[in-house]
N, C-alpha and C positions, 0 to 999 in steps of 0.2 A: 483656682485659688488654693493657696497652700494651707495646710492644716495649721491652726493657731499654735498647737503644741510644738510642731516642727519649727515654726517661726521663732517662738520664744526660746526653745532649746538651742537653736542656732545662735541666737543673740547671746545666750549664756555662754556657749562654747567660745564665741569670739571675744567675750569679755575676759577670758583667761589669758589672752594674748595681749600684752601691754602695748605692742606696736600696731595693733589692728585699728584701722580708721573706719568708723561707720559712715556709710553714705546712703542717702535717700531713705532715712528712717520714716519719713513722712508717708512713703508709699504703703507702709504697713497699715495705715489708717484707711486704705482703700479696700481692705479685706473684710467683707461683710461677716465672715465667720468669727472674726475677732470681736465684733459687736454682739454676736450671739453669745459668746462666752462672757463678755462684759455684762450682758443682760442677765445671764444666769447667776452671776456673782452679786448683782444688785437687786434683783426683783424681790427678795425676801425682806428687805429693810422696810420698817414701818413708815418711814418718812417719805416713801415714794408715792403715797397717796395724797401728799400735800402738793398742790399745784405751784409751779414756779410763776414767773411773770408772764409766761405765754398762756397760762391757765390750763395747761395739759398735765396729765399725770401718767403714770405707768399703765393705767387702766386700759387705754386703747392702743398700746404699743403693738405694732405689726411689722411684718417683714417689709411691707411697702414703706413704712415710716423710716426703717433703718436704711433701705435702699436710697431714699431721698436724702437722708443725712450723709451717706457715703458719697452720693453724687455731688452734694454741695461741697464736701471736702475735696473731691477730685477736681472740680472746676474752680476751686478756691473762692467760692462765694459764701462759705460757712461763716456765720457771725454768731458768737455766743450771745445768749440773752443776758441782760443784767440780772443779778440775783435779787430775789424778793427779800426785803429786810423785815424781819419780825423781831420783837423783843420778848424774851422769856424771863420769868421771874427767877431770881436767885434766892438762896436760903436767907440771906441777910436783908431781904426786902427790896433790893435794887433789881434792875433788869439788865439782862445781857443780850447784845445784838446777835442775831443769827441770820445768815444768808442762805436762802433756799434757791438753788439753781434749777433750771428746767431739766426734765429728765433726759432730753437729748444731750444737753451739756454734761450731765452726769455720766452718760455712756462714753462720750468722747474723753472725758477725764479718766474714766476707768481703763479705757484702752491705752491711753498715754501712760497711766500708772503701771499697767501690765508690762509695757515695753521697757520703761525705765527700771522697773523692778527686776526684769530679766537681765538687764545690762549691769546694774549697779549692785544688786543683791544676789544675782545668779539664782533666782527662784524660777524653777521651770514648771511645766505642766506635765502631767502624766497622760499618755495616749488613751 
């Protein structure tokens, strides 16, 4: 498995070439180390202890759980869970809807965010 910093830096370098065509970006989602980095970026958020529709939180996240997530992406059986809808009060007395995804979905979203950020914003990681 390639180091996530190398992968993202390579994507950033390719983004400088206007004629470059990306192929098989989906395969980056098979890199477990990308999910470890995504976990590090997400774990400090307070909202991670709020369960999604699957009832699970960051609390019991493990390497095994990440491996199962990557395996489901690899065999194309991954299905995102529907977001849990809650309403939070606004200052004017009304309520605002808020969608709470499952933590696995948050990890997949964060890895996709890192990939797209490296391509379109040329934001890289330090080794």
